C-alpha positions in Angstrom: -175.5 -66.5 9.3 -174.9 -64.1 11.6 -174.4 -65.0 15.6 -177.6 -65.0 17.4 -177.6 -62.8 20.1 -179.1 -65.0 23.0 -181.6 -61.8 24.0 -183.3 -60.3 21.4 -184.6 -56.1 22.6 -187.2 -54.5 20.9 -186.0 -50.9 22.4 -182.1 -51.4 20.4 -183.7 -53.1 17.4 -181.3 -56.2 17.9 -178.7 -54.2 19.0 -178.0 -55.7 22.5 -174.6 -57.6 22.4 -173.0 -60.2 25.1 -170.0 -60.4 23.9 -167.2 -59.0 26.5 -165.5 -56.3 24.1 -169.0 -54.5 24.3 -170.1 -53.7 27.4 -172.4 -51.5 29.4 -169.7 -50.5 32.0 -172.1 -48.1 33.6 -174.3 -49.3 34.9 -173.6 -51.2 38.5 -173.5 -55.4 38.6 -176.9 -57.1 40.9 -175.7 -57.1 44.1 -177.3 -60.3 44.6 -174.3 -62.3 41.7 -170.8 -61.7 42.0 -169.3 -59.6 39.4 -167.3 -62.0 37.0 -164.4 -59.0 36.6 -163.3 -58.9 40.1 -159.8 -59.8 40.8 -160.9 -62.6 43.3 -163.0 -64.3 40.5 -161.3 -67.8 39.3 -162.0 -66.2 35.9 -159.2 -63.6 36.0 -156.2 -65.2 35.0 -153.9 -62.3 35.1 -150.2 -62.6 36.1 -150.4 -60.4 39.8 -146.9 -58.9 39.0 -148.0 -58.5 34.7 -148.1 -55.3 32.7 -150.5 -53.0 31.7 -151.4 -54.7 28.4 -152.1 -57.7 30.3 -154.8 -55.9 32.5 -156.0 -54.6 29.7 -156.5 -57.7 28.4 -158.1 -58.7 31.7 -160.5 -56.0 31.0 -162.0 -57.8 27.8 -162.7 -60.9 30.5 -165.1 -58.8 32.2 -168.6 -60.4 31.6 -172.4 -58.0 31.0 -173.4 -55.9 34.3 -176.2 -58.3 36.1 -174.3 -61.7 35.5 -172.8 -63.6 38.2 -170.6 -67.0 38.7 -171.8 -70.4 37.4 -170.1 -72.1 40.0 -170.8 -72.6 43.2 -166.5 -73.1 43.7 -166.4 -69.7 42.1 -169.4 -68.6 45.0 -167.0 -70.2 47.8 -164.1 -67.7 47.2 -166.3 -64.8 48.9 -168.9 -66.9 51.0 -167.7 -68.5 54.2 -167.6 -72.2 54.0 -171.1 -73.6 55.3 -172.0 -77.3 56.0 -174.1 -77.7 52.5 -170.8 -75.6 50.3 -168.3 -78.7 51.9 -170.3 -81.2 50.8 -171.0 -79.8 47.5 -167.4 -79.5 47.4 -166.8 -82.6 48.3 -169.0 -84.4 46.2 -167.2 -82.3 43.3 -164.1 -84.2 44.1 -165.8 -87.6 44.2 -167.2 -86.9 40.1 -165.9 -89.7 38.2 -163.4 -88.2 35.3 -163.0 -89.0 31.6 -159.6 -89.0 30.3 -159.7 -87.4 26.6 -163.2 -85.8 27.6 -163.5 -82.4 29.4 -163.6 -82.4 33.0 -167.1 -81.7 33.8 -170.0 -83.6 36.2 -171.5 -85.4 33.4 -173.9 -86.6 36.5 -175.6 -82.8 35.6 -177.2 -83.5 32.0 -179.3 -86.5 33.5 -180.3 -84.9 37.2 -183.0 -86.6 39.7 -186.8 -85.9 38.9 -185.7 -84.8 35.5 -186.5 -86.2 32.1 -184.9 -86.1 28.6 -186.9 -85.4 25.6 -186.3 -86.9 22.6 -184.5 -84.6 21.1 -182.0 -84.3 23.8 -182.5 -80.6 24.2 -184.0 -80.3 27.1 -183.9 -82.1 30.9 -187.3 -81.0 32.3 -188.6 -81.6 36.4 -191.5 -81.1 37.9 -190.6 -81.7 41.0 -192.7 -79.8 43.9 -189.9 -78.3 46.2 -188.3 -76.5 42.6 -191.2 -75.0 41.8 -192.2 -73.5 45.8 -188.4 -72.6 47.7 -186.2 -70.4 46.0 -182.7 -71.8 47.3 -183.6 -75.0 45.6 -184.3 -73.3 42.6 -181.5 -70.8 42.5 -179.5 -74.1 43.5 -180.3 -75.8 40.3 -180.1 -72.9 38.2 -176.2 -72.3 39.2 -175.5 -76.2 39.1 -176.5 -76.7 36.0 -175.4 -73.8 34.0 -171.4 -75.3 35.6 -171.7 -77.9 32.3 -172.4 -76.4 28.4 -174.8 -77.0 25.8 -173.3 -79.6 23.1 -172.9 -77.8 20.0 -172.5 -80.0 17.1 -172.0 -79.5 13.0 -174.0 -81.8 10.4 -172.9 -81.6 6.8 -175.4 -83.7 4.5 -175.2 -84.8 0.9 -177.5 -85.4 -1.0 -178.3 -86.1 -4.6 -182.5 -86.3 -5.5 -183.5 -88.9 -3.1 -180.1 -90.3 -2.6 -178.2 -89.1 0.8 -174.5 -90.0 -0.3 -173.1 -88.5 3.0 -174.1 -87.3 6.2 -171.6 -87.2 9.3 -171.8 -85.5 12.6 -169.0 -83.2 14.7 -169.3 -82.5 18.9 -167.7 -79.2 19.1 -168.4 -78.8 23.0 -165.1 -79.6 23.5 -164.3 -76.3 22.3 -166.1 -74.5 25.0 -164.1 -75.7 27.8 -160.4 -75.6 28.5 -158.0 -77.8 30.4 -157.3 -75.1 32.8 -160.6 -74.5 35.0 -159.2 -70.8 36.1 -159.9 -70.3 31.9 -163.1 -70.9 31.1 -165.7 -67.9 29.9 -168.3 -69.0 31.2 -171.4 -67.2 33.5 -174.7 -66.6 33.8 -176.6 -63.6 32.7 -179.8 -61.9 33.8 -182.5 -60.1 31.5 -182.2 -57.0 31.4 -184.1 -53.6 31.2 -185.7 -52.9 27.7 -184.7 -56.3 26.5 -187.8 -58.9 24.9 -188.3 -61.7 27.1 -190.7 -64.1 28.8 -190.7 -62.7 31.9 -193.9 -64.8 33.8 -196.5 -64.0 30.5 -197.0 -65.9 27.2 -194.9 -64.2 25.1 -191.9 -62.2 25.1 -192.6 -58.7 26.8 -190.7 -55.1 28.3 -192.6 -56.0 31.4 -192.6 -56.7 34.3 -189.4 -55.1 34.7 -188.2 -55.4 38.6 -184.7 -53.1 37.2 -181.4 -54.1 35.8 -180.7 -54.9 39.5 -182.8 -58.0 39.6 -180.6 -61.2 39.8 -181.3 -64.8 39.4 -182.4 -64.8 43.1 -185.5 -62.0 42.6 -186.7 -63.9 38.9 -186.9 -67.2 41.3 -188.6 -65.5 44.2 -191.1 -63.4 41.0 -191.8 -67.5 40.2 -192.1 -69.6 43.5 -194.4 -66.7 44.4 -197.0 -66.8 41.2 -199.7 -68.6 41.9 -200.7 -69.3 38.0 -202.3 -72.8 37.5 -199.4 -73.6 35.0 -196.0 -71.8 35.4 -192.3 -72.8 33.7 -189.1 -71.1 35.0 -186.2 -71.8 31.4 -182.4 -72.1 31.6 -181.0 -71.5 28.3 -177.4 -73.0 28.2 -176.2 -70.4 24.8 -173.1 -70.7 22.9 -171.8 -66.9 21.4 -168.9 -65.8 19.3 -168.4 -69.1 17.3 -168.2 -68.3 13.8 -170.4 -70.2 11.9 -170.0 -68.6 8.9 -166.4 -69.3 8.2 -167.1 -72.9 9.0 -169.8 -73.6 7.0 -167.8 -71.6 4.3 -164.6 -74.1 4.5 -167.0 -77.3 4.6 -168.2 -76.0 1.0 -165.2 -75.1 -0.5 -164.3 -78.4 0.7 -166.9 -80.9 -0.6 -166.8 -78.7 -4.5 -163.1 -79.7 -4.4 -164.3 -83.3 -4.2 -166.5 -83.0 -7.2 -169.5 -83.2 -5.6 -172.6 -81.7 -7.4 -175.5 -82.5 -5.1 -177.7 -80.2 -2.6 -175.2 -79.7 0.7 -176.6 -78.8 3.9 -174.6 -77.5 6.8 -176.3 -76.8 10.2 -175.5 -76.4 13.8 -177.8 -78.0 16.6 -177.3 -77.0 19.9 -178.8 -80.2 22.5 -178.6 -80.4 26.0 -179.7 -76.5 25.8 -182.8 -76.5 27.9 -183.4 -77.1 31.6 -187.6 -76.6 32.6 -188.7 -76.8 35.8 -192.5 -76.5 35.9 -195.0 -76.9 38.7 -196.7 -80.2 39.4 -199.8 -81.4 38.2 -202.9 -79.9 40.2 -204.9 -82.9 39.3 -203.1 -84.9 36.3 -201.2 -84.3 32.5 -204.6 -84.4 30.9 -205.5 -81.8 32.9 -202.5 -79.3 33.4 -202.3 -79.6 29.4 -206.3 -78.5 28.6 -205.4 -75.2 31.3 -201.6 -74.3 29.3 -203.9 -74.6 26.2 -206.4 -72.8 26.9 -205.2 -70.4 29.7 -201.4 -70.2 29.0 -198.4 -70.8 30.7 -196.5 -68.2 33.2 -193.2 -68.7 31.5 -189.7 -67.6 32.7 -187.0 -67.2 30.0 -185.3 -64.5 31.9 -182.0 -66.7 33.0 -179.0 -67.6 29.9 -176.3 -69.8 31.1 -173.5 -67.9 28.2 -170.4 -69.9 26.9 -168.3 -68.0 24.9 -166.4 -69.4 22.3 -163.9 -66.6 22.4 -163.6 -63.2 24.3 -165.4 -61.8 21.0 -166.5 -62.6 17.8 -163.6 -63.1 14.4 -166.0 -59.9 12.6 -165.3 -57.6 15.5 -161.3 -58.8 15.7 -161.1 -57.8 11.8 -163.1 -54.4 11.9 -160.8 -53.5 14.5 -158.0 -54.2 13.1 -157.1 -55.7 16.8 -155.7 -58.8 17.3 -156.7 -59.5 21.2 -159.6 -62.3 20.5 -159.0 -65.0 23.4 -160.1 -68.1 22.2 -161.4 -70.8 25.2 -159.5 -74.0 23.7 -158.8 -73.0 20.1 -159.8 -70.5 17.0 -162.1 -71.3 14.1 -159.2 -71.8 12.0 -156.9 -74.1 14.4 -160.0 -76.8 14.9 -160.4 -76.6 11.0 -156.6 -77.6 10.5 -156.9 -80.5 12.8 -160.5 -81.6 11.2 -160.6 -81.1 7.4 -158.6 -84.2 7.0 -160.9 -85.9 9.0 -163.7 -84.7 7.3 -162.7 -85.4 4.0 -162.2 -88.8 4.1 -165.3 -89.5 6.1 -166.9 -87.5 3.0 -165.1 -89.5 0.4 -166.3 -92.8 2.5 -169.9 -92.0 2.0 -170.3 -91.6 5.9 -173.8 -91.6 7.6 -172.5 -91.2 11.2 -170.4 -88.8 13.5 -166.9 -88.2 12.9 -164.8 -88.5 16.2 -161.1 -88.3 17.3 -160.4 -91.9 16.2 -160.4 -90.2 13.1 -158.4 -87.7 13.8 -155.6 -90.4 15.5 -156.2 -92.1 12.1 -155.7 -89.3 9.6 -152.2 -88.4 12.1 -150.7 -92.0 12.4 -152.3 -93.3 8.4 -152.6 -90.3 6.7 -156.2 -91.4 5.7 -157.8 -88.2 4.1 -154.7 -87.0 2.7 -154.1 -87.1 -1.5 -158.0 -87.5 -1.5 -159.4 -85.0 -4.6 -162.1 -85.6 -7.1 -164.4 -88.7 -5.7 -166.5 -91.0 -8.4 -170.3 -90.1 -7.1 -172.2 -92.3 -9.2 -175.2 -92.1 -10.5 -178.3 -90.2 -8.7 -181.4 -91.5 -7.2 -183.9 -89.2 -8.7 
């Protein structure tokens, strides 16, 4: 299963890359955004007295053009502190911390005037000010980009109609390093030649405001759109995680336990979309009919990109290099820590989450160690 490109281009046949190591350096960044590769970016982790090799590593951390910082605190480094900025800083300082969890402002996952979908993938709001004020929409997108989606791995074993095990693991901690200065996340706007919903009902290459168009320009276009139904979407996406390798390790582990059923390994992502829609002009039913017959003016032009690493494992192998840096830890290290808890959960026919408590029991009590073949019993045909 190949890593999904955050943007699909019709011009180059899916050849566009978002990886840090393959960027279009010949085009300038948007004037409305701050380049994260600048020396003043908080993502710059170099030692000021470092060597040229360190500078080369820093070069790999430069995100693609037309991207901007996903945190207001990053903008504070470059702009004078306004009263609103000070208030935001005070609110950030007052946010509750949860020991053992990534340091994030979890209030952003359920902001006022938003509703969470039943599958936990999307929050949606029809608050009037968000679709009528450029500044409000831009502030929302920047704030929502500072928290990652929740990638997961689901492992299910089934024989006939009988589910023998169905476990889930949370991969979100792999995107958020303990040191905020090591974070790799950034905001990316659609570029020329990339297919995306640009205010129409389906992906297209037009209208094209140019590669210099940033978040503010797309927000302005959305606010000025007079369509009966219009939608602005921020998508949080994960890149450079080697799902194929992880799936292979899982399948090998299950096979070593003499399991003969059908094994399914998936990587769903929740809390991945933030949707703003203009208010209903009459009622929800009328809006639904209008969208059905006329269509929605959809703007899916902005992504909050959360890299698992600076590049994919495949690129490191192909180039023969060893410069890949992971936000938290590599796939190999993660598997080394979690394979034993996963094995114990499967052997005990669990249906539910595998958590840090399972890892703690594996470390302290050796649970899962020595488990080989399992008597799965008769299948339920």
